[in-house]
C-alpha positions, 0 to 999 in steps of 0.5 A: 816494621821492626826498626832494627830489622829495617836498619839491618836491611838498609845496611845490607843493601848499602854493603851490596851496592858498595861492593860492586862497581857494575853500574848495569847490575845496580840499575837492573837491581833498582828496576827490580826493587822500585816501581817506575814511580819510585825510580822517577822520584829517586832520580828527580831527587838526585837531579835536584841536588845537582841543580842546587849545587849548580846554583839553580834557584829552588823555584826554577828546580820546582818548575823543571821537575814538577816538585814541591819546594819542601822536597827541594828545601830538604835537599838543600839543607842536606847538601849544606850539612857538615859531612854531607853524603850529598856533597860526597856523592857529588864529588864522586860524580865529578870524578866519574865525569872527569874520568869519562872525559879525558 
């Protein structure tokens, strides 16, 4: 696939998602876009990032989600990067969680 086409497609999907705050629509979109296996992988990757942030060891995470240490290490490295998108999303998740629990 042409790299520019791929980047343009990614940018378009991201802009569409950023322009909505309808979680049900986004979930339905993901269920149409991804196979059940791909959805499961995406969710596991998000959950492993949350576990890393909580201080859970990589080996515990591997056991919890049946994932390779390689995937978990990648998540850990991404979380530690300056300006990490994972960190920003964890902060957003905390705000959402706080808003739903007065």
